N, C-alpha and C positions, 0 to 999 in steps of 0.2 A: 537770677541776675547776681553777679558778683562785682563789687566795686572796691577799688583799693586806692590808697593815697600815700604818697611818700615824697616829702620835700616839694619840689616843683612838678612832680609826676602824678598823674592819675590814670587809672586803668579800669576797663569795664569788659566783662565777659558775660555772655548770655548763652545758656544751655537750654536745649529743648528736646524732649522725647515725645514725639507725636507720630504714632504708627498705627492707624492713620489719624490725622487731625480731623476735627469736624469740618474744616474748610481749608483746602490748600494741599501742598505736596508733603510727603513724608519727611520728617526731620528727626535725626538721631545724633545727638552730640552737640558740638559747638555750633551755634547759629550766628552769633555776632561777637565782634571784639573791637576795642578801640584803646589806643595808648595816646596820652596827651601830655605835652610838656609846655609849661608857661613860665616865662621869666621876663620881668620888666614889661616892655611893650610887645613882646613876641609870643605867639602861640603856635605850636606845631601839633597837628593831629594825624594819626596814622591808623588805618583800619576802616571800620564801617562808619561812614559819615552821613549826617542828616543836617543839611544846611537850608536856610530860608533867606532868600534875597528879596528885599522890598516887599511887595505884595504877592509874589509868586508867579508873575507873568513870564519870567524867564526861568526861575528855579524855586521849587518848593518840595523838598524831599520829606516824605512821610513814611512811617511804618505803622500801619493799622492792621493788627492781626485779626481783629474782629471781622473784617471783610477781606482778609488775605490780600492786602495791598501794600506793597513795599517798593518805594522808589529811591531808596538810598544807594550810595555808591561805596565801593571799597577802593580806597586810595589815600591820598595825602592832601592836607590842607595847611597852608602857611598864612598866618595873619599878623598884621602889625597895626598898631593904633596909638594915637596920643589924644590930647584934648581937642585937636583941630581936624585931623585926618585919620582915615583908616583904609587899609588895603587887605584884600583876600586873594589868594591864588590857590586853585585846586586842580587835581587831575585824578582820574581813576576809571574803573570799569563798573558796569551795571548790568544786571540780568533781570529782565522783566518777564514775568509769567502771567498769562491771562487765559480765560476760557473763550473759545470760539467754536460755533457750529460750522465754520468754514474749513475746519481741520478735522482729520480722522481722530476718533477717540474723545469726542466731546463729552464732558461730565460737568454737571453743575457744581460739584464739590471740588474737583481736582482740575487745575488749569492744564491745558493741553497745547499751548502755543507760547514759545519763548523767543525773545530777541536779546541780543547782546549789544551794549553800547560802550563806546570808549569816549571819554570827554575830557576837555581841559577848558578852564575858564578863569575869570577873575572879575573883581569889582573894586571900585575906588569911590570913597565918599569924602565929603567935606561938610563939617558941622559949623553952624552959626549959632547966635544967641537963641533964636526961636525957630530955627529951621535947619534942614540939612538936605543935601542933594547927593545922589548916588548914580554911578554909571556902571553898567554890567555888560559883560561879553562872555559868550559860551559857544564852544564848538563841539558838536556831537557827531561821531561816526557810528552809524547804525548798521548792524548785520541783520538784514530782514529776510527771513526764509519765505520762499514762495512755494506753498504746498502743491500748486498746479504744475510747476516746472521742475520742482526739486532743486532749484537754484537759489542760493543766498545772495541777495542784492546788497551792495555796499552803498549806503546813502549818507551823504554829508548834510548836516544841518548847522546853520549859523544863526545865533540869536543875539540881539542887541537890546538893551533896556536902559531907561532912565527913570529915576524916581525922585520926586520932590515932596517934602513934608513941611508943614508949617504948624506951629503950636502957639496959640495965643490964650489970653485969659478968658475970653468969651467965645472963642471959636477955634477950630482947627480944620485943616484939609490936607488931603493927599492926592497926588496924581501920578500915575505910572503909565509909561508908554513902552511897548515892546514891538520889535520888528523881527520877523523870522524869514530867512531866505529872501526870495524876491517878492512874494505876494502876501505872506502872512503878517498879520498885525493884531495888536491888542491894545485897548485903552481901558483904564480903570480910574475912577475918581470917587472920592469920598469926602464929605464935608459935614461938620457938626456946628451947631450954634447952641450956646448955653444961656438960657434965660432964667436966672435964679436957680431953683431946684429942677427946672425942666430942661430937657435937651431935645433938639430937633435935628434929624440927620437925613442926608440924601446920598445914596450911592448909585453909581452908573457904571455899566460894563458895555463894551463893544468889542467882542472877540470874533475875529474872522481870519482863521488860519487855514481853512480849506472850505471850498464850496462843493458839497456832496449831495447827490440826489436823495430823495426819501428812501430809495432802495439801498443806497450805499452808505448812508451817514453813520451807521454803527459798525461797519465792516473795516476793522483796523488791520486785517490780514491782507486783503487785496488792494488796499489803498494806502500808499506811502505818503510821507509828508504830513502836513497838518500838525496839530498840537501834540507835543510829546507828553508822555505820562508824568514826567517830572515837572511839567507846567501845571501845577495845581493852583489855579487862580481863584480869586474870591467868587463865591457863588452869587452874591448880590440878591439873596432872599433870606427870609427868616428860617433858620434851621431848627427843627423841633427834636426834643429828646423824649417825647411821649410815644407810647406804643403805636396807637392807631394813626396819628399824624406822621410818625416816622416812616410808616409803610407806604405812604403816598407822596413822599418827598419827590419834588421835581428832579428829573435826571438832566443835569446840565450838559449841553453840547459845547465843549470848549472850542470846537472848530468853528462854530457858526451860531452865535447867540448875542443878542443885545437886550438890555433891559435896565430897570432901576428898582430901587428899594427905598421907600419913604417911611420914616419912623418918628415917633414922638414918645418920650418916656418922662414920667415925673409923678409927684405925690398927688393923689386924688383928694385925700384928707388924712388926718392923723393915722399913722401906722399902716396906710394903704397906698400902694403904688399902682399906677395905670400905665400900660404899654400898648401902643397902637402901631401896627405895621401894615403896609401895602406894598406888594411886589408885583411886577409885570415884566414879561420878556417874550421874545419871539425870535424867529430866524430873520435874516436880512432880506431874502428873496422868496418869491413864490416859485414853485416848480410845477410845470405844466407838461402833459404828455402830447407828443406830436402825433401825426397820422400813423406812424409806425410803432406807436406805444412806447416811444423812448422819452425819457425825462429831459426837459430843457429848462434852463434857468431863465426867469423873466429878467428884463433889463432894469426894471424898477428896483432900487435898493433903498432900504430903510435905514434911517439913523435914529428913529424912535420906534419902540416896539409896537407891532401891529396887533389888533384884536381879531383880524381875519383868521378864521380857523385853518386856512390853507398856508399860513405862516407858522404853524405849530405854536400858537400862543399859550402862555401860562400866566395866570394871575391868582393872587391869594390875598384875602383880607384876614387879619388876625388881631384879636384884642385880648388882653389879659389883665386881671387885677390880682394882686397878691399882697399879703400883709399879716399882721399879728393882732390877736385879741386875747382877752381873758388874762391880763397881766403877762403877756408874751408867752403864755403856755400853749396857745393854739395858733398854728400857722396854716394859711389857706392859699390856694392858687385856683382860680377859675378862669377858663379861657373859652374863646369861640373862634373857629376858623371856617372860612368858606374858600374852597379850592376848586379851580377849573384848569384843566391841562389837556391839550391836544397832544397825544403821545406819538402817533404816527399818521402819515398820509398814505393811503393805498391807491387812490385814483383821483386824477384831476384832468379832465378833458374839456375843451371849450372850442366853440366856433363863433361865427358872427351872431348866431341866433340861439344855439343850444349850449347847455352846460351840464356836466355831470361830475360828481366828486364823491369820495368817501374817505372817512378818517376815523381813527380810534380816539376816544376822549374819555376823560374821567371828571366827574363832579362829586364833591363831597362837602358835607357840613359836619363839623366835629366839635364836640364839647369836651375838653380835657379838664379834670379837676384833681386836686391833690390836697389832702388834709393831714396834719400831724398834730397830735396832742401829747404834751409832756406830762408824765406822772412823776413829779419830783425831779431829782437830778439824775436818776439812773434809768428809769423806764420811759418808753414812748410807744404810742400807737400810731401807725401810718396807714392811711387809706387812699388808694388811687382809684378813680372811676372815670372811664372815658366812654362816650356815646358817639356813634358815627352813622350817618346815612350816606350811602355811596352809590352812585350810578357809574357803570363802566361798560362801554360797548362801542359799536360801530355805527356811525351816522352815514346814511346814504341819501344823496339827493340827485335827481335827474329831471330835466324838463323836456327830454326827448318825448315825442308823442307816444311812441310805442313802449317807453320805459318810465313815463312820468310818475315819480314817487318821491316821498320824503319820509324815510323810514329810520327807525332806531332798532338795532339788534343788540340786546343785552348779552354780555359775556356770562352773566349769571342766569340761573334758572328762573329767577324773578327779576323784574325790572330794577328793583332797588335792593341793595344789601344793607341790612342793619347789623352793625358790629357793636359789641360791648366788651370792655376790658375792665376787670376788677382785680385789685391787689390789696390784700389785708396783711399787715405786718405788725409784729411786736418785737421790741428790741430792748436789751439791757446794755447800756453804755458802760464801758467799751468792750464788753465781753462777747455778746452773741446777738443774733437776730433770727427771726423765723418769719417766712413770707409764704402765703398762699396766693397764687395767681390763676385767674380764670379768664380765658379768651373765647368768646363764642359769637356765632352768627346765625342768621335765619336762612341764609342760602350761600351758595358759592358756585364756582365754575364746575362744569360737568366732570372734569378729570378728578377734582377733589372729592366730589360726592360719590363717584363710582369707585373710589379707592377702597371702600369697605373697611375703614379703619376700625380697630378694636379699642374699646374704652379701657382706661386704667381704673384702679380701685377708687381714686378720687372722683373720676367722672361718673362711675357707676353709682356712687353715693349721691351725686347731684342729679342723677336721672329722675329721682322722685320729684324734683322741683321743675324741671323742664326737659325737653328733648335734647340730649347731649351728643347727638350724632355729629354736630359741628361745634363741639366744645373741646378745648385743650386746657387741661388743668395741670398745675405743677406746684410742688411744695419744696422749699429750699431752706436749709439751715446753714448759717455762717457763724464760725467760731474764730475769734481773734485769740490764737494760742498765746501769743505775746505781741510785743510792739512790731515785730518784724515778720511774723508768720500768720497767715490766714488760711483756714480750712473751710471748704464749702462742700455740702452734700445735698443733692436734689433728687427728687423722684417725680416722674410724671411725663407729660408731653408738652412740647412747645410748638406753636403754629409756625409753619413756614411762611415765607413772604420776602418782600424786598426790604433790605436793611441798607441804610445810607449813612455815609460819613463824609463831610466836606464835599458834598456833591457827587461823590463816587458811590455807586450802588451795586449791590450784589444780591442775587436771589439765594436766600438761605433755605435749604431743604428742611422740612419738618422733622422734629425729634419725637419719636413715638414710644411711649411706654418703656422708659429706661431710667437708668441711674447715671448721675454725673458726680464725679469726685474731683475736686480741685484743690491744689495747694500752691499758695504764692508765698515765697520767702525771699527776703532781701538780706544780703550779707554786707 
């Protein structure tokens, strides 16, 4: 990254050499650029733009290279503001790349399906003493390739939004409404009450931009309309940054999902904080197969999340305590999570007397912990340990006389998977750190076990302690060469799995028995 400043001008250049990258398409040379001019109440930006309007129901542009997700545009933005009003107008083009098995050349690492968007929009806001209101308008013209017909469809989207925020001494709340084309709509609300050192909050989402059957709901190639990729709305559940919990993050369906997130945070006693979270969500309608095995949507529509497994429900309890001890030399985090998620519906048939259905679900109990002890002002020891019991499989029920059964078919070779993640680190501030990470399980899916992976030197050394056939070990050194340059070097293996950020998830392939060298420098 290169940044420059001169009078009222600022500039930004980003170069990348990735041939190939761990995830994404090859990049050689200039990746991003932006020039910005500001004077008095005006700002003009030209180049690669990343803007965030309200809570993101109309527009939230992100660039997350960890999951190869980029929703920015290349264009122009003009802004004006004073103490009372503000206005933005923008226009530009956007290229979105995603991976799909509906298109030839599917690869988990390299996206194989791209669309081009042209957009123009604006927003206007008015500020008051303790509140502000904002109006948004966006028009998007999408070039949508159809691989079946080899024809590119020209699709027009119109989005309207309104956002209102209130900030008080003992409370605050936000509400945002969005309308897309004729039938799509979204509602988001969030409120907090402050009772001394404690805060209690409630968030609500009701996103319905497209009603798609269980077979079609993730097919963005053959289904047009629905939520756009630049609509990165609030997920309305607790997002985790620990290894094992992060891999079972609920995959939000921005087209069709409603739910809430209730939370309370505050001091438990001196130097110790307590946080409690409960999240729940589901789809709006149940989908049922007719006599021809075609999916049909039920007429009943929910405004409150259902716990019926045929509505793809998700719920999670999470509690955490964290604090300091031993004259603030010792920092600790201890958590507990119980997660239940119906991932997909495979079958749902019903008559006046009989019923049969099947669905894939996940249940997990996870205990994440993190401990840090400071040895003086320079050195520290860091320990992370996570324990998880997880069930994942297909539930089948039928009360037909010839098929009567209530079965569970695990996706693992055992009914329950036991996961453990351990990370041991030593650091000298601000110069260097060294970390050994070990991720291991008692069982996995057949495709992983049959892969016949070969252990690296670290895993072979650990084999005297336990069976390391399902162990991934990695050692990393990080050096801060100076205040602007960081060098990292690692050896070993990293387990594959789902990695999520802001509700967007990617499957990351495992990295086996190799080296990684990274240099990050800012100018």
